[in-house]
Backbone as a chain_set.jsonl record, in Angstrom:
{"seq": "VMLSGAEKDEARDNRLGRQRLPEEKKIHDTVLKEAAAICKQEIDDFGVCERANGLLVILKCRSQNTAMLSCFAKHTTEDHYQAVRERRAAERLEKEQRDKAAA", "coords": {"N": [[91.671, 108.011, 75.166], [88.626, 109.906, 75.062], [86.942, 111.234, 77.765], [83.705, 112.436, 78.12], [81.936, 114.497, 80.967], [79.873, 113.565, 82.241], [80.359, 111.647, 82.013], [83.018, 111.029, 83.55], [82.854, 112.093, 85.648], [80.682, 109.244, 86.768], [82.885, 107.99, 86.69], [84.229, 108.857, 88.909], [82.869, 107.619, 90.717], [82.446, 105.709, 90.626], [85.325, 105.124, 91.016], [85.578, 105.769, 94.265], [83.165, 104.751, 94.951], [84.731, 102.437, 95.607], [86.303, 102.408, 97.034], [84.747, 102.843, 99.207], [83.338, 100.714, 100.021], [83.162, 97.667, 101.575], [82.284, 95.236, 100.199], [83.041, 96.041, 97.283], [85.332, 97.749, 96.802], [86.287, 94.802, 97.655], [86.11, 93.546, 95.023], [87.441, 95.453, 93.165], [90.205, 94.624, 93.979], [90.291, 91.785, 92.823], [89.711, 92.227, 89.93], [91.484, 93.632, 89.101], [94.113, 92.439, 90.143], [93.348, 90.379, 88.032], [93.709, 91.812, 86.377], [96.856, 92.242, 85.775], [97.581, 89.896, 85.576], [96.614, 88.767, 83.254], [98.565, 91.018, 82.147], [100.78, 90.059, 81.986], [103.184, 90.181, 80.458], [103.835, 92.444, 79.377], [104.08, 93.759, 81.764], [106.117, 92.544, 82.645], [108.207, 93.626, 80.049], [108.262, 96.285, 80.687], [109.351, 95.835, 82.911], [112.003, 95.054, 83.266], [113.072, 96.956, 81.031], [112.705, 99.598, 83.545], [115.352, 98.702, 84.993], [116.77, 98.524, 83.848], [117.165, 100.719, 82.589], [117.364, 102.443, 85.12], [116.458, 106.086, 86.096], [116.081, 107.563, 84.331], [114.111, 106.012, 83.131], [111.565, 107.152, 82.204], [112.221, 108.639, 80.348], [113.388, 106.557, 78.773], [111.398, 103.947, 78.664], [108.8, 104.476, 77.573], [107.462, 104.33, 75.662], [107.056, 101.181, 76.816], [105.942, 102.014, 79.661], [103.273, 102.476, 78.253], [102.409, 100.248, 77.112], [102.189, 98.785, 78.974], [100.232, 100.177, 80.408], [97.8, 100.297, 78.36], [96.891, 97.704, 78.036], [96.392, 97.266, 80.766], [94.372, 99.741, 81.021], [92.309, 97.772, 78.832], [91.866, 96.605, 80.089], [90.14, 96.65, 82.734], [87.814, 97.396, 82.421], [84.39, 98.963, 82.396], [82.991, 96.403, 82.024], [84.191, 94.893, 83.056], [84.592, 95.257, 85.405], [81.731, 94.574, 85.866], [81.299, 91.698, 85.857], [82.823, 90.591, 87.453], [81.36, 91.439, 89.869], [78.269, 89.562, 88.834], [80.363, 87.347, 89.141], [80.309, 86.643, 91.727], [78.38, 87.388, 92.846], [77.29, 84.842, 91.939], [79.012, 83.306, 93.564], [78.371, 82.636, 96.109], [75.579, 82.96, 96.745], [75.785, 80.493, 95.659], [77.186, 79.282, 97.888], [75.101, 79.592, 99.849], [73.384, 77.988, 99.32], [75.163, 75.968, 100.038], [75.63, 75.171, 102.073], [73.032, 75.788, 103.193], [72.22, 72.831, 102.709], [73.983, 71.246, 104.19], [72.794, 72.192, 106.756]], "CA": [[89.908, 108.336, 75.373], [88.688, 111.609, 76.043], [85.268, 110.969, 78.888], [82.602, 113.326, 78.738], [81.24, 115.495, 82.012], [79.132, 112.955, 82.495], [81.022, 110.103, 81.634], [83.755, 111.365, 84.207], [81.804, 112.132, 87.085], [80.242, 108.222, 86.693], [83.818, 106.991, 86.82], [84.981, 108.839, 89.611], [82.236, 107.754, 91.508], [82.551, 104.339, 90.265], [86.6, 105.025, 92.051], [85.254, 106.166, 95.286], [82.93, 104.348, 95.284], [85.698, 101.006, 95.528], [87.128, 102.644, 97.981], [84.272, 103.328, 101.113], [82.265, 99.67, 100.302], [84.268, 96.28, 101.019], [82.468, 93.982, 98.46], [83.401, 96.405, 95.374], [87.372, 96.542, 97.338], [87.233, 93.457, 96.806], [85.79, 93.478, 93.219], [88.33, 95.971, 92.659], [91.399, 94.069, 93.859], [90.139, 90.886, 91.636], [89.623, 92.508, 89.108], [93.178, 94.076, 89.355], [94.579, 90.647, 90.333], [93.151, 89.73, 87.175], [94.022, 92.79, 84.691], [98.038, 91.989, 86.776], [98.312, 88.052, 85.545], [96.707, 89.499, 81.779], [99.539, 92.349, 81.315], [102.489, 90.508, 83.072], [104.033, 90.068, 79.862], [104.114, 93.768, 79.375], [104.684, 94.444, 82.994], [107.53, 92.561, 83.028], [109.156, 94.625, 79.789], [108.522, 97.683, 81.846], [110.707, 96.068, 84.53], [113.048, 94.894, 81.889], [113.132, 98.245, 80.762], [112.782, 100.567, 84.29], [116.091, 98.286, 85.642], [118.294, 99.168, 82.561], [117.463, 101.932, 82.793], [117.46, 103.385, 85.874], [116.732, 107.802, 86.999], [115.74, 108.096, 82.731], [112.632, 105.8, 83.123], [110.475, 108.125, 82.13], [111.629, 108.905, 78.459], [114.026, 105.19, 77.469], [110.127, 103.177, 78.213], [107.683, 105.225, 77.506], [106.482, 102.932, 75.348], [106.63, 99.524, 77.538], [105.109, 102.234, 80.155], [102.168, 102.922, 76.99], [101.775, 99.281, 76.529], [101.281, 98.512, 79.552], [99.139, 100.729, 81.013], [97.254, 100.009, 77.414], [96.359, 96.526, 78.456], [95.59, 97.459, 82.093], [92.472, 99.645, 80.264], [92.015, 97.335, 78.02], [91.126, 94.685, 80.709], [90.191, 96.456, 83.735], [86.794, 97.636, 82.238], [84.052, 98.88, 83.827], [82.113, 95.572, 81.663], [85.248, 93.58, 83.746], [83.622, 95.065, 86.683], [80.255, 93.349, 85.886], [81.542, 90.082, 84.794], [83.049, 89.774, 88.681], [80.565, 91.203, 90.432], [78.209, 88.525, 88.875], [80.764, 85.897, 89.166], [81.227, 86.518, 93.365], [76.533, 86.76, 93.738], [77.036, 83.473, 92.127], [79.434, 82.555, 94.063], [78.176, 83.901, 96.771], [74.5, 81.716, 96.464], [76.268, 78.658, 96.036], [77.632, 78.53, 99.296], [74.553, 80.049, 100.719], [72.631, 77.178, 99.386], [75.952, 74.114, 100.565], [75.614, 75.696, 103.717], [71.668, 74.994, 104.549], [71.494, 71.996, 102.772], [73.866, 70.852, 104.922], [72.395, 71.64, 107.922]], "C": [[89.799, 109.224, 76.19], [87.117, 111.45, 76.775], [84.393, 112.291, 78.568], [82.412, 113.912, 80.639], [80.981, 114.456, 82.626], [80.319, 111.356, 83.006], [82.323, 109.99, 82.827], [83.367, 111.356, 85.661], [81.488, 110.798, 87.452], [81.781, 107.254, 87.634], [84.537, 107.312, 88.602], [83.667, 108.387, 91.355], [82.114, 106.889, 91.796], [83.924, 104.118, 91.706], [86.063, 104.968, 93.501], [83.941, 105.282, 95.806], [83.31, 102.129, 96.0], [86.191, 101.203, 96.64], [86.606, 102.396, 99.338], [83.892, 102.377, 100.825], [83.467, 98.03, 99.985], [83.932, 95.763, 100.495], [82.725, 94.7, 97.481], [85.112, 97.131, 96.196], [87.518, 95.35, 96.337], [87.279, 92.744, 95.612], [86.822, 93.683, 92.542], [89.877, 95.081, 92.135], [91.082, 92.389, 93.008], [90.1, 91.641, 90.565], [91.553, 93.241, 88.229], [94.245, 93.275, 88.636], [94.757, 90.43, 88.656], [93.513, 90.718, 85.739], [95.808, 91.985, 84.551], [98.455, 90.507, 85.592], [98.028, 88.007, 83.719], [97.973, 90.646, 81.702], [100.445, 91.517, 81.668], [103.267, 89.732, 81.367], [104.352, 92.042, 79.4], [104.304, 94.509, 80.212], [105.929, 93.992, 82.734], [108.79, 92.697, 81.617], [108.599, 95.638, 80.744], [109.196, 97.303, 82.94], [111.75, 95.856, 83.694], [113.394, 96.106, 82.164], [113.364, 98.707, 82.092], [114.852, 100.459, 84.811], [116.75, 99.108, 85.186], [118.177, 100.475, 82.004], [117.303, 103.457, 83.892], [116.169, 105.178, 86.432], [116.151, 108.071, 85.609], [114.675, 106.438, 82.429], [111.537, 105.697, 82.119], [110.971, 108.384, 80.813], [112.432, 108.035, 77.641], [112.695, 104.268, 77.627], [108.869, 103.831, 78.114], [106.454, 103.674, 77.096], [106.173, 101.65, 75.739], [106.243, 100.608, 78.503], [103.354, 102.335, 79.503], [101.784, 101.549, 77.383], [101.484, 98.417, 77.511], [100.013, 98.744, 80.273], [97.531, 100.53, 79.8], [95.968, 99.439, 77.897], [96.05, 96.854, 79.718], [93.896, 98.461, 81.459], [91.982, 98.355, 79.848], [90.923, 95.975, 79.807], [90.432, 95.253, 82.352], [88.495, 97.942, 83.209], [85.908, 97.828, 83.181], [82.297, 97.12, 83.516], [82.727, 93.767, 82.517], [84.614, 93.675, 85.216], [82.731, 93.849, 86.957], [80.079, 92.387, 86.247], [81.536, 90.185, 86.869], [82.821, 90.08, 89.769], [79.472, 90.175, 90.443], [78.48, 87.243, 89.248], [80.717, 85.972, 90.802], [79.744, 86.577, 92.686], [76.675, 85.728, 93.139], [77.67, 82.646, 92.503], [78.983, 82.305, 95.651], [76.662, 82.597, 97.602], [74.579, 80.326, 96.093], [76.254, 78.411, 97.474], [76.562, 78.828, 100.502], [73.632, 78.506, 100.589], [73.544, 75.256, 99.25], [75.626, 74.33, 101.886], [74.359, 75.104, 104.538], [71.623, 74.075, 104.468], [73.017, 71.16, 103.098], [73.914, 71.193, 106.044], [71.447, 71.018, 108.661]], "O": [[90.286, 109.502, 77.286], [86.154, 111.615, 76.026], [84.868, 113.284, 79.118], [83.128, 113.284, 81.419], [81.691, 114.177, 83.593], [80.704, 110.592, 83.89], [82.673, 108.833, 83.059], [83.67, 110.576, 86.564], [81.885, 110.631, 88.605], [81.831, 106.437, 88.554], [85.104, 106.489, 89.32], [83.712, 108.762, 92.526], [81.741, 106.635, 92.942], [83.84, 103.483, 92.756], [86.166, 103.83, 93.96], [83.745, 105.16, 97.016], [82.654, 101.196, 96.463], [86.555, 100.249, 97.328], [87.238, 101.993, 100.315], [83.437, 102.307, 101.967], [84.105, 97.556, 99.045], [84.778, 95.253, 99.761], [82.683, 94.039, 96.443], [86.084, 96.55, 95.714], [88.097, 94.998, 95.309], [87.991, 91.826, 95.205], [87.317, 92.941, 91.693], [90.438, 94.881, 91.058], [92.144, 91.941, 92.575], [91.258, 91.47, 90.183], [92.261, 93.171, 87.225], [94.856, 93.25, 87.567], [95.833, 90.332, 88.066], [93.554, 90.427, 84.544], [96.102, 91.312, 83.563], [99.517, 90.33, 84.995], [98.816, 87.465, 82.944], [97.988, 91.056, 80.541], [101.458, 92.204, 81.798], [103.866, 88.661, 81.464], [105.496, 92.437, 79.176], [104.626, 95.682, 80.021], [106.855, 94.789, 82.582], [109.914, 92.207, 81.727], [108.762, 95.264, 81.905], [109.607, 98.069, 83.811], [112.44, 96.853, 83.481], [113.912, 96.46, 83.223], [114.508, 98.329, 82.342], [115.579, 101.441, 84.96], [117.254, 100.12, 85.673], [118.877, 101.104, 81.209], [117.2, 104.671, 83.719], [115.16, 105.02, 87.119], [115.526, 109.128, 85.692], [114.734, 105.933, 81.307], [110.925, 104.81, 81.524], [110.08, 108.366, 79.964], [112.531, 108.166, 76.421], [112.634, 103.564, 76.62], [107.925, 103.449, 78.806], [105.622, 102.868, 77.514], [105.262, 100.995, 75.233], [105.212, 99.936, 78.487], [102.38, 102.267, 80.252], [100.755, 101.52, 78.057], [100.756, 97.443, 77.323], [99.111, 97.984, 80.624], [96.392, 100.603, 80.261], [94.837, 99.876, 78.108], [94.849, 96.594, 79.783], [92.742, 98.032, 81.466], [91.167, 97.821, 80.6], [90.027, 95.198, 80.139], [90.206, 94.362, 83.17], [88.356, 99.074, 83.673], [85.992, 97.394, 84.33], [81.296, 96.852, 84.181], [82.34, 92.603, 82.614], [84.253, 92.768, 85.967], [82.764, 92.835, 87.655], [79.089, 91.967, 86.846], [80.531, 89.925, 87.529], [83.421, 89.612, 90.737], [79.277, 89.644, 91.536], [77.721, 86.323, 89.555], [81.319, 84.981, 91.214], [79.69, 85.737, 91.788], [75.978, 84.971, 93.816], [77.481, 81.461, 92.232], [79.698, 81.482, 96.223], [76.735, 81.793, 98.532], [73.799, 79.376, 96.168], [75.565, 77.614, 98.111], [76.766, 78.551, 101.684], [73.242, 77.943, 101.612], [73.176, 74.157, 98.836], [75.366, 73.423, 102.677], [74.27, 74.473, 105.591], [71.178, 73.492, 105.457], [73.295, 70.35, 102.214], [74.859, 70.772, 106.71], [71.679, 70.712, 109.831]]}, "num_chains": 1, "name": "protein.A"}
């Protein structure tokens, strides 16, 4: 996937923001955890190939690595980040409402 200059700048800004802001870091961690769960088969396939080939992993496991990275790319889009942001905001609002009701 080739990105334009503006798209690269936006992606870079998003990555840097995730590193600096605690809430964005939590969102990033959640997206990666969910992607890892979805891509478990691809990760396992790469791991089996890696263990079988040792130092030749770069040459022998290229297709498994490509499949794993492709799966992660598919499940870590900005749409996924936005869905997690919205879900976390709804959870915070629900918690605040429960806390108010309990008080």
